[in-house]
C-alpha positions as CSV (number, residue, x, y, z in Angstrom):
1,M,4.5,-10.7,44.3
2,T,3.5,-9.6,40.8
3,T,-0.1,-10.5,39.9
4,I,-0.3,-12.1,36.4
5,N,-3.2,-10.9,34.2
6,P,-5.3,-14.0,33.2
7,K,-4.8,-13.1,29.6
8,S,-1.0,-13.7,30.1
9,E,-1.1,-17.0,31.8
10,R,-0.1,-18.9,28.6
11,H,2.3,-16.2,27.3
12,P,5.9,-17.0,28.2
13,C,7.2,-13.5,27.6
14,F,4.6,-11.9,29.9
15,N,4.6,-14.6,32.5
16,K,7.9,-16.2,33.6
17,D,6.1,-19.2,35.1
18,A,4.8,-20.1,31.7
19,K,8.1,-20.3,29.9
20,G,8.7,-24.0,30.7
21,S,5.3,-25.1,29.6
22,Y,4.2,-22.8,26.8
23,G,6.1,-21.8,23.6
24,R,5.9,-19.1,21.0
25,V,6.4,-18.8,17.3
26,H,7.5,-15.6,15.5
27,L,6.3,-15.4,11.9
28,P,8.7,-13.4,9.7
29,V,6.1,-11.7,7.4
30,A,7.2,-8.1,7.9
31,P,10.5,-7.3,6.1
32,R,10.2,-3.5,5.7
33,C,10.8,-1.0,8.4
34,N,9.8,2.7,8.8
35,I,12.7,3.8,11.1
36,Q,16.4,3.3,11.1
37,C,17.9,2.6,14.6
38,N,21.6,3.2,15.0
39,F,22.0,-0.3,16.5
40,C,20.0,-2.3,13.9
41,N,21.2,-4.3,10.9
42,R,18.5,-6.8,9.7
43,R,20.3,-9.8,8.3
44,Y,18.7,-12.9,6.9
45,D,19.9,-16.5,7.0
46,C,22.0,-16.3,10.1
47,V,21.0,-19.4,12.1
48,N,23.8,-19.0,14.7
49,E,22.8,-15.6,15.8
50,S,20.0,-14.8,18.2
51,R,18.8,-11.2,18.2
52,P,15.8,-9.3,16.9
53,G,15.7,-8.8,13.2
54,V,17.4,-12.0,12.2
55,T,15.5,-14.6,10.2
56,S,16.3,-17.4,7.7
57,A,13.5,-16.4,5.3
58,V,10.5,-14.2,4.9
59,L,6.9,-15.6,4.5
60,A,3.8,-14.4,2.7
61,P,0.6,-14.7,4.8
62,A,-0.5,-17.9,3.0
63,Q,2.9,-19.4,3.5
64,A,2.9,-18.4,7.1
65,A,-0.4,-20.3,7.6
66,R,1.2,-23.4,6.0
67,Y,4.3,-23.0,8.2
68,M,2.2,-22.6,11.3
69,D,0.4,-25.9,10.6
70,R,3.8,-27.7,10.4
71,V,5.1,-26.0,13.6
72,L,2.1,-27.1,15.6
73,E,2.4,-30.7,14.4
74,K,6.0,-30.8,15.8
75,E,5.6,-28.5,18.7
76,P,2.1,-28.6,20.2
77,R,3.2,-26.5,23.2
78,I,3.0,-23.4,21.1
79,S,0.5,-21.0,22.7
80,V,1.5,-17.7,21.2
81,V,1.8,-16.4,17.6
82,G,4.0,-13.3,17.4
83,I,5.0,-11.0,14.6
84,A,8.2,-9.1,15.3
85,G,9.9,-8.5,12.0
86,P,12.4,-8.7,10.6
87,G,11.3,-5.1,10.0
88,D,8.3,-3.5,11.7
89,P,4.8,-5.2,11.5
90,M,3.1,-1.9,11.0
91,A,5.4,-1.0,8.1
92,N,3.9,-4.1,6.5
93,Q,0.3,-3.6,7.6
94,E,-1.4,-5.7,4.9
95,E,0.8,-8.7,5.4
96,T,0.6,-8.5,9.2
97,L,-3.1,-8.1,9.4
98,E,-3.8,-10.8,6.8
99,T,-1.5,-13.3,8.6
100,I,-3.2,-12.6,12.0
101,R,-6.7,-12.9,10.5
102,R,-6.0,-16.2,8.8
103,L,-4.5,-17.8,11.9
104,H,-7.0,-16.4,14.3
105,E,-9.8,-17.9,12.3
106,K,-8.1,-21.2,12.1
107,H,-6.6,-21.3,15.6
108,P,-8.8,-19.1,17.8
109,D,-7.3,-20.6,21.0
110,L,-3.8,-19.2,20.4
111,L,-2.7,-15.9,21.8
112,F,-1.6,-13.2,19.2
113,C,0.9,-10.5,19.8
114,L,3.2,-8.2,17.9
115,S,6.2,-6.1,18.5
116,S,6.5,-2.6,17.0
117,N,8.4,0.6,17.2
118,G,5.0,2.3,17.5
119,L,5.3,4.8,14.6
120,A,2.3,3.5,12.7
121,L,0.6,1.5,15.4
122,E,-2.2,3.6,16.8
123,E,-4.2,3.8,13.5
124,K,-4.5,0.0,13.3
125,L,-5.0,-0.9,16.9
126,D,-8.8,-1.2,16.6
127,E,-8.4,-3.6,13.6
128,L,-5.6,-5.5,15.4
129,A,-7.8,-6.0,18.5
130,A,-10.8,-7.1,16.4
131,S,-8.4,-9.6,14.7
132,G,-7.5,-11.2,18.0
133,V,-4.3,-9.4,19.1
134,S,-4.2,-9.2,22.9
135,H,-0.6,-8.4,23.6
136,I,1.5,-5.5,22.2
137,T,5.2,-4.8,22.7
138,V,6.5,-1.3,21.9
139,T,10.2,-0.5,21.8
140,V,10.8,2.8,23.5
141,N,14.4,3.9,23.9
142,A,13.8,7.5,25.0
143,V,11.1,9.8,26.2
144,D,13.3,12.8,25.6
145,P,13.7,13.7,21.9
146,A,17.2,15.1,22.7
147,I,18.2,11.5,23.5
148,G,16.0,9.9,20.9
149,E,17.8,11.8,18.1
150,K,21.0,10.1,19.0
151,I,19.4,6.7,18.6
152,Y,17.5,7.0,15.3
153,G,19.1,7.8,12.0
154,W,15.7,8.6,10.4
155,V,12.0,8.2,10.7
156,R,9.8,7.7,7.7
157,D,6.1,8.7,7.8
158,G,4.5,7.7,4.5
159,K,6.8,9.2,1.9
160,V,8.3,11.8,4.1
161,V,11.6,11.1,5.9
162,Y,12.4,13.0,9.1
163,R,15.8,13.2,10.7
164,G,17.3,14.4,14.0
165,R,15.2,16.0,16.6
166,E,12.1,16.3,14.3
167,G,12.2,12.5,13.7
168,A,12.6,11.7,17.4
169,E,9.7,14.0,18.3
170,L,7.4,12.4,15.8
171,L,8.3,8.9,16.8
172,L,7.8,9.6,20.5
173,S,4.4,11.3,20.0
174,R,3.2,8.3,18.0
175,Q,4.5,5.8,20.6
176,L,2.8,7.5,23.5
177,A,-0.5,7.8,21.5
178,A,-0.3,4.1,20.6
179,I,0.3,2.9,24.1
180,R,-2.6,5.0,25.5
181,K,-4.9,3.6,22.8
182,A,-3.7,0.0,23.4
183,K,-4.4,0.3,27.1
184,S,-7.9,1.8,26.4
185,L,-8.7,-1.3,24.3
186,G,-7.7,-3.6,27.2
187,M,-4.5,-4.9,25.6
188,I,-1.5,-6.1,27.6
189,V,1.4,-3.8,26.9
190,K,5.1,-4.5,27.3
191,I,7.9,-2.0,26.7
192,N,11.2,-3.0,25.3
193,T,14.1,-0.6,26.0
194,I,17.5,-1.1,24.6
195,L,20.2,-0.1,27.2
196,I,22.9,1.9,25.3
197,P,25.8,2.9,27.5
198,G,26.7,6.6,27.2
199,V,23.4,7.3,25.3
200,N,20.3,6.4,27.4
201,D,21.7,4.5,30.4
202,A,20.9,7.4,32.8
203,H,17.5,7.9,31.1
204,V,15.9,4.5,31.4
205,E,14.3,5.2,34.8
206,D,12.6,8.2,33.2
207,I,11.2,5.9,30.6
208,A,9.8,3.6,33.3
209,I,8.2,6.5,35.1
210,T,6.5,7.7,31.9
211,M,5.4,4.2,31.0
212,K,3.9,3.6,34.5
213,E,1.8,6.8,34.0
214,L,0.4,5.3,30.8
215,G,-0.6,2.1,32.5
216,V,2.0,-0.2,30.9
217,D,2.0,-3.7,32.3
218,I,5.7,-4.7,32.2
219,L,9.1,-3.4,31.0
220,N,12.0,-5.2,29.5
221,V,15.5,-3.8,29.6
222,L,17.7,-5.4,26.9
223,P,21.4,-4.7,26.8
224,I,22.5,-3.5,23.4
225,K,24.2,-6.1,21.3
226,P,26.6,-4.1,19.0
227,V,26.3,-5.1,15.3
228,A,29.2,-4.5,12.9
229,G,28.4,-2.0,10.2
230,T,26.0,0.1,12.3
231,P,26.7,3.5,13.9
232,F,26.7,1.9,17.3
233,G,28.8,-1.1,16.1
234,D,31.8,0.0,18.0
235,L,30.1,0.4,21.4
236,E,30.6,-2.2,24.2
237,E,27.8,-4.1,25.7
238,P,26.7,-2.8,29.1
239,S,28.5,-4.3,32.0
240,G,26.6,-6.6,34.3
241,E,26.8,-4.0,37.1
242,L,25.3,-1.3,34.9
243,L,22.5,-3.6,33.8
244,R,21.7,-4.6,37.4
245,T,21.6,-0.9,38.5
246,V,19.3,0.1,35.7
247,R,17.0,-2.8,36.1
248,A,16.7,-2.1,39.8
249,A,15.8,1.5,39.1
250,V,13.1,0.3,36.7
251,E,11.7,-2.2,39.1
252,K,10.8,0.5,41.6
253,H,8.1,1.6,39.1
254,L,7.1,-1.3,37.0
255,P,7.3,-5.1,36.9
256,L,10.4,-6.1,35.1
257,M,10.9,-8.9,32.5
258,R,14.1,-10.7,33.5
259,H,13.9,-13.8,31.3
260,C,14.1,-12.3,27.8
261,R,16.1,-14.2,25.2
262,R,16.4,-11.4,22.6
263,C,14.5,-13.6,20.2
264,R,15.0,-13.8,16.5
265,A,12.2,-12.8,14.0
266,D,11.7,-16.5,13.3
267,A,12.0,-17.8,16.9
268,V,10.0,-21.0,17.6
269,G,9.7,-23.2,20.7
270,L,10.1,-22.7,24.4
271,L,12.1,-19.6,25.5
272,D,14.7,-21.8,27.1
273,N,14.7,-24.3,24.2
274,D,14.5,-22.3,21.0
275,R,14.2,-24.5,17.9
276,S,14.6,-21.9,15.1
277,G,17.7,-23.7,13.8
278,E,15.8,-27.0,13.7
279,F,12.9,-25.4,11.8
280,S,15.1,-23.3,9.5
281,S,14.8,-25.7,6.6
282,C,11.0,-26.0,7.0
283,L,10.8,-22.2,7.1
284,K,12.8,-21.9,3.9
285,E,10.7,-24.6,2.2
286,C,7.5,-22.8,3.1
287,S,8.9,-19.5,1.9
288,S,9.4,-20.9,-1.6
289,M,6.0,-22.6,-1.8
290,E,3.7,-21.6,-4.6
291,I,0.3,-21.0,-3.1
292,P,-2.7,-21.6,-5.3
293,R,-4.8,-18.5,-5.8
294,Y,-7.8,-19.9,-4.1
295,E,-5.8,-21.0,-1.1
296,A,-4.1,-17.6,-0.9
297,R,-7.5,-15.9,-0.8
298,T,-9.8,-17.3,1.9
299,R,-12.7,-14.9,1.8
300,V,-15.7,-13.9,-0.3
301,A,-17.1,-10.3,-0.7
302,V,-20.9,-10.0,-1.0
303,A,-23.1,-7.1,-2.1
304,S,-26.4,-7.4,-0.1
305,H,-29.1,-5.1,1.2
306,E,-30.0,-7.1,4.2
307,G,-27.4,-9.9,4.6
308,L,-29.6,-12.8,3.3
309,L,-29.7,-12.4,-0.4
310,V,-27.2,-11.3,-3.1
311,N,-29.4,-8.4,-4.4
312,Q,-27.3,-5.3,-4.6
313,H,-25.6,-3.6,-7.6
314,L,-21.9,-3.2,-6.9
315,G,-21.9,0.5,-8.0
316,E,-24.6,1.3,-5.3
317,A,-23.1,-0.7,-2.5
318,P,-21.7,1.6,0.3
319,A,-20.1,-1.5,1.9
320,L,-19.5,-5.1,1.1
321,Q,-20.0,-8.0,3.5
322,I,-16.9,-10.2,4.0
323,W,-17.7,-13.9,4.5
324,T,-15.4,-16.9,5.3
325,E,-15.7,-20.6,5.9
326,K,-16.0,-21.7,9.5
327,D,-16.8,-25.1,11.2
328,G,-18.3,-26.5,8.0
329,G,-20.5,-23.5,7.4
330,F,-20.1,-19.8,6.6
331,E,-19.7,-16.7,8.8
332,M,-19.9,-13.0,8.0
333,I,-16.9,-11.5,9.8
334,E,-17.0,-7.8,8.8
335,E,-18.3,-5.1,6.5
336,R,-15.9,-3.1,4.4
337,A,-16.8,0.3,3.1
338,T,-16.4,0.7,-0.6
339,P,-14.5,3.6,-2.2
340,D,-16.5,6.8,-2.8
341,I,-18.6,7.0,-5.9
342,G,-16.8,8.7,-8.8
343,G,-13.2,8.5,-10.1
344,G,-13.9,5.9,-12.8
345,P,-11.4,3.0,-12.9
346,K,-9.5,4.4,-10.0
347,R,-12.5,3.6,-7.8
348,W,-12.3,-0.1,-8.8
349,E,-8.6,-0.3,-8.5
350,A,-9.0,0.9,-4.9
351,L,-11.7,-1.7,-4.3
352,A,-9.5,-4.4,-5.8
353,A,-6.7,-3.4,-3.3
354,Q,-9.3,-3.8,-0.4
355,L,-10.3,-7.3,-1.6
356,K,-6.8,-8.8,-1.8
357,D,-7.9,-11.5,0.6
358,C,-11.1,-12.3,-1.3
359,R,-11.3,-15.1,-3.9
360,A,-14.7,-14.0,-5.2
361,L,-17.3,-11.2,-5.3
362,L,-21.0,-11.9,-5.4
363,C,-23.3,-9.1,-6.6
364,A,-26.5,-8.6,-8.4
365,A,-24.9,-6.6,-11.2
366,L,-21.9,-4.5,-12.1
367,G,-20.4,-2.6,-15.0
368,R,-17.8,-3.8,-17.5
369,T,-14.9,-1.7,-16.1
370,P,-15.2,-2.9,-12.4
371,R,-15.5,-6.5,-13.7
372,E,-12.3,-6.2,-15.7
373,V,-10.4,-4.5,-12.9
374,L,-11.4,-6.9,-10.3
375,E,-10.9,-10.0,-12.3
376,K,-7.4,-8.8,-13.4
377,S,-6.6,-8.5,-9.7
378,G,-7.6,-12.1,-9.1
379,V,-11.1,-11.7,-7.8
380,T,-13.7,-14.0,-9.5
381,V,-16.8,-11.9,-10.1
382,V,-20.2,-13.6,-10.0
383,E,-23.4,-11.8,-11.0
384,M,-26.2,-13.7,-9.4
385,S,-29.5,-13.6,-7.6
386,G,-30.5,-15.8,-4.7
387,F,-29.4,-16.7,-1.2
388,I,-25.9,-15.7,-0.1
389,E,-25.3,-19.2,1.3
390,Q,-26.0,-20.7,-2.1
391,G,-23.3,-18.6,-3.7
392,L,-20.8,-19.3,-0.9
393,E,-21.5,-23.0,-1.2
394,A,-20.7,-22.9,-5.0
395,I,-17.6,-20.8,-4.5
396,Y,-16.1,-22.9,-1.6
397,K,-17.3,-26.4,-2.6
398,G,-16.9,-26.1,-6.4
399,G,-20.6,-26.0,-7.2
400,D,-22.2,-25.0,-10.5
401,L,-22.1,-21.2,-10.6
402,S,-24.0,-21.0,-13.9
403,K,-27.2,-22.0,-12.2
404,L,-27.0,-18.9,-10.0
405,M,-25.8,-16.4,-12.5
406,N,-28.1,-13.7,-13.8
407,K,-29.0,-14.3,-17.4
408,K,-29.6,-10.7,-18.5
409,P,-26.6,-8.4,-19.3
410,S,-25.2,-6.2,-16.6
411,A,-26.9,-2.9,-16.2
412,C,-26.4,0.2,-14.0
413,G,-28.4,0.5,-10.9
414,H,-31.3,3.0,-10.6
415,A,-29.1,5.5,-8.8
416,C,-26.4,5.4,-11.5
417,G,-26.5,7.7,-14.5
418,G,-23.4,6.4,-16.3
419,S,-22.8,3.7,-18.9
420,G,-21.6,1.0,-16.5
421,E,-18.0,1.3,-17.7
422,G,-16.8,3.4,-14.9
423,C,-19.6,3.6,-12.4
C-alpha cells in the first residue's frame, strides 16, 4: 500500500482518495511556451475538449485573483491552485510568480502547484517554494536525447533556439537539475510522461528508473491524444494493452497515478466532476475586466536602514523592503536587491521592472530621473520621513501623504557624487 505524504492529503492529483472530496482550479496565466512538442497545439476557447493546453481565456494575475474569489464562492471544495498553461509557467515567470504570491497571501490554506516542461524551472524553485508552491509536475518524455529529439521540434533558451539532438540534450539536463533541486527543497514531485507509440513506448520504463533514482514521488503515464495539425497528428492513440503493459512496468519502480483526467489549462472542480464548461463565461468575463492600478499592484517598496523608519536615499539603498497588507495590519515579506549603481536611467528602468507589483515607493529622497522613470511605470513615489507604518497607512487607507512628505527638495545622498538626475 502506497503511503501518502501528509502534504498531499488534500491534493486530488497526488492522492486518489482525495479526488471525491477535494477539487483543483487551474489558472490560465501562462500563454507562452519555450519548447515545441510534436504533439502539442495550444488552442483557446474549445469548451468541449479536455486536454492540457486548452483554455477559454487567458488571465492577468490580478484577473486571476478576482476569478479565484468567484470560484471559491461557488465551489468551496477547491483545495489546490495549479498553473499548467496554456503554455509553460516558467516561460511566463513574472505572471506565474505574481499570481501565486497574490493568492498565497490571500488564501494561505490552499495548496499551490505548477506543471512545467522543466527547461527554466530550476532557477526559480527557491522563489516558488518561498511563495508557497509545494507540488511540482515535470513532463519528461525521454531520458535519452536520441529519443527526445524525435519528440521536440525546438527548444528556446532565452533568445537562442536549439533543434534536434542539441535541443533534446539541453532540455533533459535542465529537467534533471530541476527535479533534483525540487526534491532538495522538500517539494512533492510528479512526472508526466506522454506515451507515444513507436517513439518512446519501449523507453518509459527507463524514464521511471531514472526518476526513482532522483527521488520522484509519483509518475503518470498519459496516452498521447493526437491533435490535427501537429507532426504527431496522424499517430493512433496507444492501445489499451500497450498502456497496461507500460504502466505495469512503471509500477515496478514508482507509485503510478491511474486517475488522471488530462485536465485543461482552465480546469476547475473535482477530478470526476470538472466544471470548466460551467465556469467558462465567468473566466471570459474576468479576462476582460479592467483592473484599477492600485488593485493590480498590492505591495509597497520601502527604503529603510533598519526596517522601522523611512530614512534611506533611494540611490544608496542596496535593497528595498517589500511590504503588504495582512490581517488588518502590514507585513514585510521580502527584501529585493536594487540594480547595481551606475548606468544612469537604465538602472531605474531595471528597478521599475522589479517593482511591477508595487503601487508605491517610500524613501527619504531620490533624484529627478528615478522619480520620472518610476512614476511613468505606475509606481507612486513618496519622499518622506517617519515610521514605515505611517507611510503604509496613508498608502493603503487613503491618508494624507502631504503630512509625511519631506519639505526640502530632493538631494543626492552623501555617497553620491552625481547631480541626482541619473544616480
